[in-house]
MARKE-865695 format. One record per residue (C-alpha): residue in one letter; x, y, z. Coordinates in steps of 0.02 Angstrom, whole numbers, padded with zeros to 5 digits, always signed. Example, Ala and Ser with C-alpha at 12.3 -4.5 7.8 and 13.67 -1.06 7.14 Angstrom:
A+00615-00225+00390/S+00684-00053+00357/
This chain:
M-03257-01586+03042/K-03438-01570+02979/V-03488-01403+02926/S-03678-01342+02908/L-03704-01246+02749/E-03841-01156+02841/W-03742-01116+02995/L-03593-01064+02880/R-03701-00941+02785/E-03738-00847+02940/L-03556-00824+02973/V-03517-00773+02786/D-03606-00723+02634/V-03599-00880+02533/D-03686-00886+02357/Q-03608-01036+02302/S-03692-01217+02303/A-03625-01350+02428/E-03538-01430+02286/D-03456-01278+02211/L-03402-01220+02391/A-03321-01391+02414/E-03235-01376+02257/T-03169-01199+02306/L-03118-01266+02472/T-03031-01401+02412/R-02927-01308+02277/G-02891-01185+02423/G-02811-01322+02528/I-02948-01383+02635/E-03002-01555+02573/V-03188-01586+02567/E-03208-01776+02580/G-03391-01767+02536/V-03549-01669+02544/E-03712-01739+02620/N-03888-01665+02564/L-03990-01688+02727/N-04143-01663+02610/K-04116-01819+02517/G-04259-01923+02508/F-04376-01799+02560/E-04390-01696+02393/K-04585-01764+02354/V-04628-01796+02527/V-04763-01650+02594/I-04872-01620+02737/G-05046-01672+02710/E-05209-01671+02815/I-05320-01808+02820/V-05500-01757+02752/S-05592-01909+02758/L-05570-02096+02817/T-05673-02222+02753/K-05674-02414+02763/H-05610-02495+02592/P-05758-02589+02514/D-05664-02754+02494/A-05528-02755+02641/D-05578-02745+02828/R-05399-02687+02882/L-05375-02547+02741/W-05429-02380+02743/V-05470-02257+02596/C-05409-02079+02639/V-05437-01919+02566/V-05280-01817+02603/N-05267-01635+02574/V-05083-01593+02522/G-05100-01402+02490/Q-05148-01387+02303/E-05247-01533+02279/E-05337-01672+02367/V-05272-01849+02335/T-05337-02026+02367/I-05227-02149+02460/V-05259-02318+02534/T-05168-02374+02692/G-05171-02501+02823/A-05120-02392+02968/Q-05248-02405+03114/N-05192-02238+03212/L-05258-02108+03093/L-05394-01979+03139/V-05482-01856+03025/G-05383-01687+03043/D-05216-01773+03073/R-05067-01694+02982/I-04954-01830+02916/P-04809-01835+02790/V-04866-01888+02608/A-04751-01974+02498/M-04821-01920+02325/V-04799-02018+02159/G-04613-02028+02091/A-04543-01991+02272/T-04401-02109+02337/L-04389-02124+02519/P-04243-02113+02634/N-04249-02307+02636/D-04240-02311+02448/L-04426-02363+02433/S-04499-02293+02270/I-04675-02234+02268/R-04788-02273+02105/K-04976-02256+02065/S-05049-02423+02116/K-05222-02502+02136/L-05265-02599+02296/R-05414-02702+02282/G-05491-02603+02148/V-05456-02440+02231/V-05327-02308+02144/S-05188-02244+02274/L-05098-02101+02213/G-04955-02095+02350/M-04906-02162+02535/L-04929-02108+02704/C-04768-02114+02793/S-04709-02194+02963/R-04551-02150+03053/E-04462-02305+03005/E-04490-02264+02820/L-04419-02101+02838/L-04274-02156+02954/L-04324-02035+03094/D-04305-02060+03280/A-04443-02058+03412/S-04417-01874+03451/V-04513-01827+03290/G-04709-01827+03295/S-04828-01863+03431/D-04852-02017+03557/R-04981-02084+03432/S-04842-02108+03300/E-04796-02274+03385/N-04811-02432+03272/G-04907-02314+03133/I-04901-02168+03027/L-04797-02018+03087/I-04935-01884+03168/L-04863-01713+03166/T-04915-01568+03269/P-05090-01474+03207/G-04980-01321+03173/A-04882-01412+03029/P-04909-01309+02878/I-05014-01405+02742/G-04927-01430+02576/E-04747-01385+02637/N-04592-01503+02590/F-04580-01604+02741/G-04377-01591+02724/N-04395-01403+02748/Y-04522-01415+02897/L-04384-01541+02973/G-04252-01399+02944/R-04166-01531+02812/E-04147-01412+02672/D-03972-01387+02737/S-03814-01471+02667/V-03665-01532+02767/L-03484-01526+02708/D-03363-01659+02780/L-03203-01580+02798/E-03047-01698+02791/L-02926-01586+02903/Y-02746-01627+02923/P-02662-01608+03089/N-02575-01446+03035/R-02735-01359+03016/P-02837-01375+03189/D-02893-01202+03177/C-03036-01264+03051/L-03104-01372+03192/A-03211-01201+03231/M-03351-01129+03128/V-03271-00955+03147/N-03109-01014+03074/V-03199-01103+02928/A-03306-00947+02900/R-03136-00851+02884/E-03063-00979+02751/V-03213-00960+02652/A-03209-00776+02666/C-03032-00781+02606/L-03059-00890+02459/T-03217-00807+02394/R-03163-00636+02426/K-03311-00613+02548/K-03323-00517+02713/P-03362-00631+02869/H-03501-00584+02995/L-03423-00663+03158/T-03480-00643+03335/K-03387-00511+03439/W-03301-00644+03530/A-03208-00699+03376/E-03131-00538+03357/K-02965-00489+03447/D-02948-00400+03626/Q-03123-00435+03677/V-03144-00429+03880/L-03270-00515+03989/S-03311-00413+04117/L-03367-00517+04273/P-03312-00511+04455/T-03207-00651+04529/D-03294-00781+04636/P-03208-00771+04814/D-03276-00940+04855/L-03185-01031+04702/R-03004-01051+04686/I-02914-01129+04546/I-02743-01220+04580/I-02640-01284+04435/E-02523-01403+04502/D-02427-01446+04345/D-02400-01296+04223/E-02328-01410+04087/L-02490-01507+04077/C-02608-01353+04090/H-02558-01186+04042/R-02730-01108+04076/Y-02887-01134+04162/A-03045-01021+04178/G-03212-01061+04259/L-03369-00972+04233/V-03498-00973+04372/V-03688-00967+04328/E-03833-00953+04446/D-04023-00969+04421/V-04005-01124+04296/H-04146-01174+04210/I-04138-01351+04124/A-04237-01373+03975/P-04231-01424+03793/S-04131-01313+03683/P-04213-01225+03536/E-04249-01305+03379/W-04119-01204+03279/M-03971-01253+03403/Q-04036-01439+03387/R-04037-01437+03208/R-03857-01368+03186/L-03797-01492+03322/K-03867-01636+03238/A-03790-01576+03069/A-03623-01589+03153/G-03650-01747+03211/V-03679-01699+03399/R-03828-01769+03492/P-03937-01629+03580/I-03963-01671+03769/N-04023-01509+03854/N-03994-01324+03840/I-03841-01312+03953/V-03754-01465+03879/D-03799-01393+03702/I-03740-01234+03735/T-03564-01298+03770/N-03562-01407+03626/Y-03616-01273+03517/C-03490-01147+03571/M-03346-01283+03553/L-03411-01306+03367/E-03412-01116+03344/M-03268-01059+03428/G-03151-01223+03428/Q-03141-01212+03618/P-03191-01371+03708/L-03298-01340+03869/H-03366-01453+04027/A-03498-01396+04139/F-03493-01445+04329/D-03627-01440+04454/R-03558-01293+04558/D-03641-01364+04712/K-03557-01533+04698/I-03391-01449+04709/R-03314-01449+04874/G-03179-01328+04906/D-03047-01275+04774/I-03034-01338+04583/H-02864-01423+04570/V-02792-01468+04404/R-02681-01615+04443/A-02608-01787+04411/A-02697-01937+04470/H-02643-02018+04636/P-02580-02197+04635/E-02734-02313+04621/E-02856-02179+04606/K-03021-02212+04522/I-03165-02113+04448/N-03341-02146+04389/T-03349-02058+04214/L-03516-02007+04135/D-03559-02158+04045/G-03564-02248+04214/V-03405-02344+04206/E-03285-02355+04358/R-03096-02312+04282/K-02930-02346+04371/L-02817-02200+04331/Q-02614-02204+04307/T-02522-02070+04395/D-02485-01969+04222/T-02673-01959+04199/L-02719-01769+04214/L-02878-01738+04323/I-02992-01606+04367/A-03034-01631+04554/D-03091-01534+04709/D-03013-01546+04886/H-03093-01720+04907/Q-03112-01817+04738/A-03087-01818+04560/L-03226-01734+04470/A-03163-01758+04279/V-03033-01839+04168/A-02972-01672+04088/G-03002-01655+03904/V-03080-01824+03889/M-03241-01856+04000/G-03330-01782+04148/G-03368-01873+04309/L-03518-01940+04373/D-03522-01864+04533/S-03522-01687+04458/E-03640-01716+04320/V-03772-01582+04281/T-03950-01644+04314/Q-04126-01579+04322/D-04096-01524+04496/T-03944-01415+04453/T-03963-01229+04503/R-03782-01179+04484/L-03652-01211+04361/M-03460-01196+04347/I-03420-01204+04158/E-03238-01248+04126/S-03125-01184+03979/A-02950-01230+03982/H-02809-01268+03882/F-02724-01439+03914/S-02573-01529+03839/G-02606-01610+03686/V-02490-01750+03711/S-02574-01792+03895/I-02743-01799+03825/R-02694-01917+03676/R-02617-02031+03795/T-02765-02030+03922/S-02895-02042+03779/R-02805-02177+03698/R-02774-02275+03861/L-02955-02258+03919/G-03024-02292+03743/L-03120-02129+03744/R-03129-02017+03589/S-03235-01859+03583/E-03249-01696+03492/A-03164-01611+03645/S-03023-01731+03655/N-02993-01723+03469/R-02970-01529+03487/F-02853-01536+03635/E-02747-01671+03544/K-02722-01565+03393/G-02697-01402+03492/I-02807-01251+03536/D-02797-01072+03547/V-02745-01015+03715/Q-02806-00839+03691/G-02986-00898+03647/I-03012-00985+03806/V-03110-00837+03899/A-03180-00771+03733/T-03278-00927+03720/L-03340-00911+03889/G-03404-00740+03834/R-03499-00816+03693/V-03569-00942+03820/C-03629-00801+03924/D-03732-00723+03773/L-03813-00892+03737/L-03868-00922+03922/L-03943-00757+03929/D-04032-00749+03754/L-04106-00940+03804/G-04145-00896+03972/A-04041-01042+04044/G-03949-00948+04181/R-03863-00796+04235/P-03672-00778+04223/V-03613-00705+04389/A-03425-00733+04407/L-03255-00776+04310/V-03098-00859+04378/D-02957-00862+04266/E-02805-00944+04314/V-02647-00917+04186/K-02486-01001+04193/K-02417-00985+04013/I-02463-00875+03863/P-02355-00895+03718/P-02306-00736+03628/H-02379-00682+03466/R-02271-00741+03320/Q-02183-00630+03197/V-02126-00703+03041/S-02050-00610+02897/L-02107-00628+02706/S-01996-00567+02561/A-02098-00528+02413/E-01944-00562+02298/H-01904-00748+02387/T-02087-00791+02376/S-02086-00762+02185/T-01935-00858+02176/V-02003-01004+02267/L-02162-01004+02190/G-02100-00986+02010/I-02214-00843+01972/E-02194-00660+01970/L-02297-00581+02115/K-02324-00400+02152/T-02303-00328+02319/A-02497-00279+02302/E-02548-00452+02283/I-02455-00506+02432/R-02535-00364+02533/E-02707-00417+02479/V-02678-00594+02541/L-02626-00543+02705/E-02765-00415+02721/N-02895-00564+02671/L-02821-00672+02804/N-02839-00524+02929/F-02656-00539+02960/R-02571-00382+03045/Y-02413-00326+02950/E-02282-00194+02927/E-02213-00183+02752/Q-02044-00083+02707/A-01975-00103+02533/G-02050-00281+02488/L-02010-00347+02656/F-02171-00390+02772/Q-02162-00403+02959/V-02319-00527+02985/E-02407-00551+03158/I-02482-00725+03157/P-02653-00738+03250/T-02643-00859+03390/Y-02782-00978+03305/R-02661-01018+03164/S-02524-01123+03248/D-02483-01203+03090/I-02384-01036+03026/E-02212-01034+03102/I-02073-00994+02949/E-02082-00895+02798/E-02117-01045+02694/D-02288-01065+02784/L-02337-00885+02732/M-02275-00926+02555/E-02399-01063+02555/E-02537-00954+02610/V-02493-00831+02470/A-02496-00990+02344/R-02665-01067+02395/L-02758-00891+02406/I-02701-00817+02230/G-02727-01005+02170/Y-02631-01138+02121/D-02670-01135+01946/R-02577-00979+01917/I-02423-01070+01958/P-02351-01128+01785/T-02314-01310+01737/T-02131-01319+01696/L-02015-01461+01656/P-01864-01491+01779/Q-01701-01417+01692/G-01531-01486+01716/D-01382-01589+01646/L-01434-01770+01621/T-01326-01895+01707/Q-01297-02084+01686/G-01383-02189+01820/R-01268-02308+01905/R-01240-02387+02065/T-01119-02300+02189/P-00948-02396+02218/E-01021-02452+02390/Q-01167-02525+02313/E-01074-02610+02175/F-00968-02682+02320/R-01111-02754+02416/R-01188-02822+02255/R-01027-02913+02213/L-01003-02988+02380/R-01185-03054+02387/K-01167-03133+02215/T-01000-03207+02273/L-01078-03283+02434/A-01226-03347+02340/Q-01130-03421+02201/S-01025-03517+02341/G-01187-03603+02397/M-01255-03495+02541/D-01432-03421+02555/E-01460-03231+02604/V-01583-03204+02743/M-01638-03046+02816/T-01660-03033+03014/Y-01728-02899+03133/T-01604-02757+03180/F-01666-02783+03363/T-01596-02942+03468/R-01592-03007+03643/A-01482-02914+03750/D-01385-03061+03833/T-01336-03137+03652/D-01282-02966+03584/A-01182-02939+03733/Q-01104-03124+03708/W-01062-03102+03527/G-01051-02902+03511/S-01038-02769+03631/A-01129-02736+03791/K-01039-02565+03824/H-01103-02505+03656/S-01276-02597+03642/I-01427-02482+03632/P-01575-02526+03732/L-01751-02491+03657/L-01868-02384+03779/N-02028-02485+03705/P-01973-02641+03624/L-02100-02760+03531/R-02048-02898+03653/E-01917-02934+03770/E-01832-03046+03648/L-01800-02893+03544/S-01747-02771+03673/V-01580-02700+03599/M-01512-02630+03437/R-01387-02758+03372/T-01208-02742+03373/T-01169-02907+03286/L-01267-03003+03159/L-01235-03184+03225/P-01382-03193+03345/G-01502-03175+03214/L-01425-03293+03100/L-01410-03416+03251/D-01597-03401+03283/V-01640-03439+03096/A-01523-03592+03097/A-01603-03655+03256/R-01779-03625+03188/N-01730-03730+03035/I-01654-03873+03122/S-01799-03887+03238/R-01908-03908+03086/R-01795-04049+03020/N-01706-03928+02894/T-01537-04001+02950/D-01428-03931+02817/V-01431-03749+02823/S-01302-03619+02750/I-01349-03441+02768/F-01274-03263+02767/E-01339-03080+02800/I-01269-02920+02749/G-01335-02781+02860/N-01294-02630+02974/T-01251-02643+03156/Y-01280-02501+03279/W-01146-02446+03415/G-01191-02318+03542/E-01057-02203+03620/E-01154-02152+03771/Q-01310-02194+03867/P-01423-02117+03860/L-01408-02071+03675/R-01379-01873+03629/N-01314-01914+03456/L-01365-02047+03319/P-01270-02210+03347/R-01125-02261+03234/E-01175-02389+03099/E-01065-02518+03034/L-01095-02626+02878/R-01049-02812+02915/V-01078-02978+02839/A-01092-03133+02944/G-01138-03310+02894/V-01184-03469+02987/A-01171-03659+02925/V-01218-03822+03001/G-01253-03990+02921/K-01182-04028+02750/G-01211-03996+02571/G-01332-04081+02466/R-01292-04253+02359/H-01260-04229+02190/W-01220-04349+02036/L-01073-04241+01987/N-00996-04195+02163/Q-00985-04277+02327/S-01080-04205+02479/V-00973-04078+02574/E-00967-04050+02761/Y-01004-03887+02827/D-00841-03870+02937/F-00700-03735+02961/Y-00618-03771+02797/Y-00792-03747+02703/L-00815-03565+02776/K-00635-03530+02742/G-00633-03594+02571/I-00772-03462+02541/M-00676-03322+02624/E-00546-03363+02504/E-00673-03325+02353/V-00719-03167+02431/A-00535-03126+02448/L-00498-03179+02269/E-00653-03070+02198/F-00587-02913+02270/G-00410-02938+02250/L-00378-02956+02437/K-00243-03058+02544/L-00323-03123+02697/D-00219-03177+02854/Y-00278-03311+02974/R-00219-03306+03153/R-00270-03404+03302/A-00425-03336+03376/K-00419-03246+03540/N-00598-03272+03592/E-00595-03452+03649/L-00762-03431+03749/L-00860-03424+03598/L-00757-03517+03473/H-00675-03696+03466/P-00507-03669+03514/G-00428-03770+03387/R-00554-03744+03246/S-00564-03562+03236/A-00464-03406+03179/D-00451-03225+03176/I-00462-03136+03004/Y-00330-02997+02967/L-00300-02888+02834/Q-00153-02793+02816/N-00123-02822+02998/Q-00301-02756+03043/R-00417-02872+03125/I-00581-02874+03015/G-00674-03022+03085/F-00667-03204+03133/L-00703-03386+03075/G-00719-03542+03155/E-00835-03679+03241/M-00932-03623+03394/H-00882-03689+03555/P-00965-03851+03605/S-01045-03779+03771/L-01127-03644+03666/E-01203-03755+03538/K-01315-03838+03675/E-01392-03677+03714/W-01451-03658+03526/G-01492-03834+03498/L-01375-03848+03368/E-01219-03961+03335/R-01056-03934+03240/V-01112-03753+03178/V-00967-03641+03098/V-00988-03457+03080/F-00902-03309+03015/E-00927-03104+03031/L-00820-02969+02938/E-00819-02779+02948/L-00848-02728+02775/A-00763-02557+02802/G-00593-02629+02793/L-00625-02750+02643/F-00706-02596+02531/A-00558-02481+02577/R-00423-02603+02529/M-00510-02688+02390/R-00433-02685+02216/Q-00525-02555+02109/T-00462-02614+01938/V-00434-02785+01869/R-00258-02833+01836/A-00212-02963+01696/H-00057-03049+01692/S-00007-03155+01530/I+00031-03348+01549/P+00213-03379+01576/R+00294-03446+01419/F+00440-03523+01528/P+00417-03687+01612/A+00414-03700+01804/I+00507-03818+01914/Q+00426-03885+02072/R+00516-03951+02222/D+00438-04023+02382/L+00518-03991+02554/A+00454-04088+02720/I+00522-04022+02890/V+00495-04068+03069/V+00460-03917+03187/S+00392-03885+03366/V+00199-03909+03378/E+00192-03726+03417/T+00264-03675+03258/S+00131-03610+03131/A+00130-03666+02951/D+00097-03484+02901/A+00248-03420+02987/V+00352-03548+02885/M+00278-03510+02728/A+00297-03324+02746/K+00492-03359+02783/M+00513-03480+02629/R+00431-03328+02508/K+00563-03204+02583/L+00705-03323+02549/G+00643-03378+02386/G+00637-03206+02311/D+00538-03167+02144/L+00571-03335+02076/L+00479-03424+02204/Q+00299-03410+02135/Q+00192-03507+02237/V+00218-03599+02417/E+00072-03729+02475/I+00066-03837+02625/F-00004-04022+02572/D+00023-04121+02738/V+00031-04097+02913/Y+00076-04249+03015/T+00080-04301+03205/G+00129-04456+03282/K+00243-04597+03270/P+00396-04592+03235/I+00376-04403+03254/P+00419-04351+03439/D+00257-04296+03545/D+00318-04104+03551/R+00362-04100+03357/K+00253-04111+03203/S+00295-04135+03017/L+00247-04000+02882/A+00272-04045+02696/F+00271-03896+02574/S+00263-03886+02380/L+00377-03742+02317/R+00344-03680+02123/Y+00495-03591+02052/Q+00474-03489+01877/S+00546-03344+01785/L+00435-03242+01668/E+00586-03201+01561/R+00689-03365+01546/T+00698-03553+01582/L+00768-03586+01746/T+00913-03723+01764/D+00917-03863+01893/D+01071-03789+01969/E+00988-03613+02000/V+00836-03701+02083/N+00928-03810+02190/I+01039-03666+02255/L+00874-03570+02293/N+00789-03721+02371/S+00946-03744+02485/R+00951-03559+02539/V+00760-03583+02586/S+00805-03745+02684/E+00949-03672+02767/G+00845-03511+02820/I+00704-03627+02891/Q+00816-03722+02982/Q+00893-03580+03078/E+00743-03487+03096/F+00622-03631+03167/D+00756-03766+03240/A+00688-03877+03091/E+00752-04037+03047/W+00740-04125+02876/R+00614-04270+02846/K+00666-04401+02740/
């Protein structure tokens, strides 16, 4: 928002310089991004009159001019050929620095001293609207009435300064000059001098036009729409003072009608648009665009509209894109004699969507997007009426006002005691009362509790803390003392969950795996394949089709990484990821999804060659060894059972992982039919739910002394059914061996001759040891026999010799 200081001084008594006022506003919470002095470059440029013109004695193309600059006459040498005696022109005196950064010094041209320079439009960075037609390609020729000796910047009205306000979305009210004046008045303790239409309860007394009916078809997109009918319209340039203020605000003057609408928008904050009344056929409709509907906008472009675009239309065609740009078919021209001036309240979301889609940004759309005061719609038309009559631009004859929704006045309670507590400063009730009166907020007070009625133009104030902020910034933030925070110091440390993840990450990395991070979004088909289609959460606006759902499993992202590496000849990959998966319990979501922390890994190829160790194939046993390292790190006992999902995993090289009879994940080689889809070969994967691991991990380290007594080892080979699992046999052995059987390991599995086809051979190593005494062979033989007999009875086992 660009604020003209000259305009602001008309609305409030400002006795500060532009720079000081900028500092005051910034300290009060309205940040000023910069201050522009419009007279910069014109400080030593004055209006002069050509007294005489003579040919230069030594140059055919040069003239020696004697110029009256008010207090004296100076001699200036120029090469311009468009000058006549009596012309009034801008003269840059010695020491001037022009807007184009040209410095003027005393000089001598072909023996004649020149004490300045006559200026052209180009040197002063002025457009063709300044000066007469003879100024083209020469010195700028001013009107005969230009006062001799006056500063040229003052003559152009450039003694003004412009404050560029950096407004945040919570202060749309300061997009209006009247509200900026209110802010300045509060901060400087001055009284504003606003027009009557900026005050409350002003009524515009005009009859209703029986020939103009307004129909709002969607009251969610348009809360109120008013139209001012004007007759006897006279199109002409607007006065110089209005053009000067519009230019200072960055708005290009066009004609008196358009300039009045822009001027009132800047002053009151309400965007307006003027239609040629005679080009409106039938009623005014505020509606959404029809399918395939098009409109020619004022910039001459035909635009195809989507069905959610809000339009202003008559009974036959679209007249304007609401809040964004008018249509060419209803444009005000020199032949216009009647107007319908629109003032409305449109949905900010709708205007923002349409403006962004069409690539059209304007002062009007900016105000609609941030929110306008629905109470100021008709008041702004009242200001338009005053200016139309003052400038002789037209005669207001009727007003049509269609209202769908007007929000009630907000009431906010403010406690003086609570305000003092929050701000950390002791405030008197009289100070808060003074702030509310300076803000011109109506209130009722009882025992330090204020019931405040918030004006409709202050949409940013909704709760008590908002009023506290107003109190703080108006009494001065510098009054709030600087204090150090108080409290007991605590030692910074990781939470148990963070420490668990850190240890897990370290264990996997030390096992030779590389950590990666993938998107939390993935493809719907692969997520349904490895995760849960029922709990998958689709995105409303995905980045691309491959990232259309939130993941319920980590594996698809890791498989993508592996496939990308393999396709680039990085054939040995061992990677893992620790991350959240997201499980929706309903569709559409009404609550936040459930987040599950998981770890997953993918390995394909083999480990690198090393002089000390042989290369290791990345197979089922490679990842199972890493799982055992994880179990050892956290003191867990993992149980491996035959995998149930044989569509994804190889039926003979996979397992489900259990912890205390609860399934926490899986491990295995991917099914060969799926490997082709990913462009991989012999890839092994795992995925674990970390909640179960964390809940059951050993929190403290238990140390055991090294046994003082020797162990006795026995080997046992049996033949059992091929359906019998080695794990079941080992569990039975541990149970039968009791406390003295310290360890059971399987070291051989054999099928083939002379073993029958439906049988297999299992060989185990059993270690017996006591922590209190040396075991005898007889004791161990008795225990070993008991184990052997129990296995024989339980599994129909035969001894293999």
